ZAMARGU-4260 file (C-alpha; in steps of 0.2 Angstrom, whole numbers, plus 5000, padded with zeros to 4 digits):
<rodrens>
0) 4890/4489/6091 | 4894/4473/6082 | 4879/4471/6072 | 4881/4489/6064 | 4899/4485/6061
5) 4894/4468/6052 | 4881/4477/6042 | 4893/4491/6036 | 4906/4478/6031 | 4894/4465/6024
10) 4897/4472/6006 | 4915/4465/6007 | 4909/4447/6007 | 4899/4451/5991 | 4913/4460/5982
15) 4924/4446/5975 | 4908/4437/5968 | 4902/4453/5961 | 4919/4457/5953 | 4920/4439/5945
20) 4902/4440/5938 | 4905/4458/5932 | 4921/4453/5923 | 4913/4437/5915 | 4897/4447/5909
25) 4908/4460/5901 | 4919/4447/5892 | 4904/4438/5886 | 4896/4453/5878 | 4913/4459/5871
30) 4914/4442/5862 | 4897/4440/5855 | 4887/4449/5841 | 4871/4455/5849 | 4860/4453/5833
35) 4866/4435/5830 | 4863/4432/5849 | 4845/4438/5848 | 4842/4427/5832 | 4849/4412/5842
40) 4838/4416/5857 | 4823/4414/5845 | 4827/4396/5843 | 4820/4392/5861 | 4808/4378/5861
45) 4795/4382/5874 | 4788/4364/5874 | 4806/4358/5879 | 4806/4372/5892 | 4790/4365/5900
50) 4797/4348/5900 | 4814/4354/5908 | 4804/4363/5922 | 4795/4346/5926 | 4811/4337/5926
55) 4819/4350/5938 | 4804/4347/5950 | 4808/4328/5949 | 4826/4332/5952 | 4822/4341/5968
60) 4811/4326/5974 | 4826/4314/5971 | 4838/4326/5980 | 4826/4326/5995 | 4825/4307/5995
65) 4844/4306/5995 | 4846/4318/6009 | 4832/4310/6019 | 4841/4293/6018 | 4857/4302/6025
70) 4846/4309/6039 | 4841/4291/6044 | 4823/4295/6038 | 4820/4306/6053 | 4809/4317/6043
75) 4796/4314/6030 | 4800/4314/6011 | 4788/4330/6009 | 4797/4339/6024 | 4814/4335/6016
80) 4807/4341/5999 | 4801/4358/6006 | 4817/4361/6016 | 4828/4357/6000 | 4817/4369/5990
85) 4819/4383/6003 | 4838/4379/6004 | 4840/4381/5985 | 4830/4398/5986 | 4842/4404/6000
90) 4857/4399/5989 | 4851/4411/5975 | 4850/4426/5987 | 4866/4423/5998 | 4878/4411/5989
95) 4881/4395/6000 | 4868/4400/6013 | 4856/4386/6008 | 4866/4372/6016 | 4865/4382/6033
100) 4847/4386/6030 | 4843/4368/6028 | 4852/4363/6043 | 4842/4376/6053 | 4826/4371/6046
105) 4827/4353/6050 | 4826/4358/6069 | 4808/4364/6065 | 4803/4347/6061 | 4813/4336/6072
110) 4825/4340/6086 | 4843/4338/6079 | 4859/4347/6083 | 4864/4359/6069 | 4881/4351/6066
115) 4873/4334/6066 | 4862/4339/6052 | 4876/4349/6043 | 4887/4334/6042 | 4874/4325/6032
120) 4874/4340/6020 | 4893/4339/6019 | 4892/4321/6014 | 4879/4324/6001 | 4890/4338/5993
125) 4905/4326/5994 | 4895/4313/5984 | 4890/4327/5972 | 4908/4332/5969 | 4913/4314/5966
130) 4899/4311/5953 | 4903/4327/5944 | 4922/4322/5944 | 4918/4305/5937 | 4906/4312/5924
135) 4919/4324/5918 | 4933/4311/5918 | 4922/4299/5908 | 4919/4312/5894 | 4935/4322/5894
140) 4943/4310/5881 | 4931/4316/5868 | 4933/4335/5873 | 4952/4338/5875 | 4951/4356/5874
145) 4947/4357/5892 | 4960/4344/5897 | 4968/4357/5909 | 4953/4353/5921 | 4958/4335/5922
150) 4970/4338/5937 | 4956/4348/5946 | 4944/4334/5944 | 4956/4320/5949 | 4961/4331/5964
155) 4943/4334/5969 | 4940/4315/5968 | 4955/4311/5978 | 4951/4324/5992 | 4933/4317/5993
160) 4939/4299/5994 | 4952/4304/6007 | 4938/4313/6017 | 4927/4298/6017 | 4941/4287/6023
165) 4945/4299/6037 | 4927/4299/6042 | 4926/4280/6042 | 4942/4280/6053 | 4935/4293/6065
170) 4919/4284/6067 | 4927/4267/6070 | 4939/4275/6082 | 4925/4286/6090 | 4930/4282/6108
175) 4948/4287/6104 | 4943/4303/6095 | 4931/4308/6109 | 4945/4304/6122 | 4956/4316/6113
180) 4943/4329/6112 | 4939/4328/6131 | 4958/4329/6135 | 4959/4345/6124 | 4943/4352/6133
185) 4952/4352/6149 | 4966/4363/6142 | 4955/4375/6133 | 4938/4382/6138 | 4936/4389/6120
190) 4938/4372/6113 | 4927/4364/6125 | 4913/4377/6122 | 4914/4380/6103 | 4923/4366/6095
195) 4922/4350/6104 | 4903/4349/6105 | 4901/4353/6086 | 4914/4340/6081 | 4905/4327/6091
200) 4889/4331/6083 | 4897/4330/6066 | 4903/4313/6070 | 4886/4308/6076 | 4878/4314/6060
205) 4891/4306/6049 | 4888/4289/6057 | 4876/4286/6043 | 4890/4281/6032 | 4892/4265/6042
210) 4875/4259/6036 | 4878/4252/6018 | 4859/4252/6014 | 4856/4270/6018 | 4872/4276/6009
215) 4868/4266/5993 | 4850/4272/5993 | 4857/4290/5995 | 4869/4287/5981 | 4855/4280/5970
220) 4844/4295/5972 | 4858/4307/5970 | 4863/4299/5953 | 4844/4300/5948 | 4845/4318/5952
225) 4861/4320/5941 | 4852/4310/5927 | 4838/4322/5928 | 4849/4338/5927 | 4859/4330/5913
230) 4842/4327/5904 | 4837/4345/5906 | 4853/4351/5898 | 4850/4339/5884 | 4832/4343/5880
235) 4836/4362/5880 | 4851/4359/5870 | 4841/4350/5856 | 4832/4367/5852 | 4848/4376/5849
240) 4860/4363/5841 | 4849/4349/5834 | 4852/4332/5841 | 4869/4332/5849 | 4877/4316/5857
245) 4870/4313/5875 | 4888/4314/5882 | 4888/4332/5877 | 4875/4335/5891 | 4885/4325/5903
250) 4901/4334/5899 | 4893/4352/5901 | 4884/4347/5917 | 4900/4341/5925 | 4909/4357/5919
255) 4895/4368/5926 | 4897/4359/5943 | 4915/4365/5944 | 4911/4382/5937 | 4898/4388/5949
260) 4909/4384/5963 | 4918/4400/5959 | 4913/4416/5968 | 4899/4425/5960 | 4885/4437/5961
265) 4869/4431/5969 | 4861/4417/5958 | 4878/4414/5950 | 4874/4427/5937 | 4887/4428/5924
270) 4898/4414/5930 | 4884/4401/5926 | 4882/4407/5908 | 4901/4409/5906 | 4904/4392/5911
275) 4891/4384/5899 | 4898/4395/5885 | 4916/4389/5888 | 4910/4371/5889 | 4900/4372/5873
280) 4914/4381/5863 | 4923/4364/5865 | 4911/4357/5852 | 4913/4372/5841 | 4896/4379/5845
285) 4894/4397/5841 | 4896/4409/5856 | 4880/4417/5853 | 4870/4401/5852 | 4879/4394/5867
290) 4875/4410/5877 | 4857/4409/5872 | 4856/4391/5878 | 4865/4396/5894 | 4852/4410/5898
295) 4837/4399/5895 | 4844/4385/5905 | 4848/4397/5919 | 4831/4405/5918 | 4823/4387/5919
300) 4833/4384/5935 | 4829/4401/5943 | 4810/4400/5939 | 4810/4382/5946 | 4819/4387/5962
305) 4809/4403/5965 | 4792/4394/5962 | 4796/4379/5973 | 4804/4389/5986 | 4790/4401/5988
310) 4777/4388/5988 | 4787/4378/6001 | 4789/4394/6012 | 4770/4396/6011 | 4766/4378/6015
315) 4778/4377/6030 | 4772/4395/6036 | 4790/4401/6035 | 4796/4419/6030 | 4810/4422/6019
320) 4816/4437/6029 | 4815/4426/6045 | 4826/4413/6036 | 4838/4425/6030 | 4840/4433/6047
325) 4843/4415/6055 | 4856/4412/6042 | 4865/4428/6044 | 4865/4426/6063 | 4873/4408/6061
330) 4886/4415/6049 | 4890/4429/6062 | 4892/4416/6076 | 4904/4406/6065 | 4915/4422/6063
335) 4914/4425/6082
</rodrens>
C-alpha cells in the first residue's frame, strides 16, 4: 500500500517549512506594536497597488518570453505565458512544485521529454540566482548591516558559473559523456533504466546554451522581469517611506530572492514578510512600517499569481486538482 503510506507521511515534508514560518511569524508579532502596525498599514496607496499588479502581469510575460527562448521557441509565447502562470500557482500550494508542473505541462503542447524541459528551467533558475547575486553585491556596499550575506552571494555566483562551465564541457564532450553513460548502463540495470536516459535528456535540453542568440535573448527577458519586480517593490515602498533611493528596491528584491529559498509554509507565508522586514531594517525603517509594506507586497504577488493562474487553467482546460496529482506522482517517482 505505497500510496497510503505516502499520504500518511506527507505531513513530514511540510513540517520544516511550517516550523520556520511559524517561528518567523511569532518573532515578527513579538517585535512589533500592533496599533502602530495598523496605522502604518493605512498608508497603503491603492493606485500604486494597481500599478504594481499591472507590472507583475508584464513580469510574467517577460518570464514566459525568456523561457520560450530556452525552449528553442518550440511553443508559442501565449502557451509559455499560460504555463508559467500555472507553475507559479502550483508553487504557492506546494513549494517548489511549479517547476515540475511546468515541465509536465509543456508536453500537452509539444512532445518533449520531461527532463529535457526541466533542464531549461534549471538554466532559467541559475540565471535568476546569478542576477540576484550580482544585484546584492552591487548594493551591499551601501547596506553593510547585512554584510554576512556577502559570502553566500559570492558562493551562489561561483556555483552557478561552475555549473554553466560544466554544462558547456559536457555538451562539447557529449560523445564522451554518452559513451561513459553507455558503459555504466551495461553494469547497472537501474542506472540504464532510471538515470542514463534522464541525464541524456538534460544534456539535450541544455544544448540551448551553445546558441548565443537564444541565451542572450533569454538573459535580456529575465533582466526585464527583474527590473519589473524591482519596480513593483519601489512603487509600493513609496507609499510607506516617501521616495527612497531606487537602489533600496534593488537591494531588498535581491535579499528576498535568497530569503524565500528557505523552507516555509505554502506561499512563503511568514518567511516572505520576515525577509523584507529584515532587509528594510538595514535602512532604519520602523518594523511596523516594514511589515505593512511586506504584507501589501506579498498580497499583490499572491493576488496576481492566483488571478493569472486560475485564468490560465480555464483557458487551457486544465484542472488544478489534476495538475497537483501529476506533480505528486512525479515527486513520488523521484523518491522511488
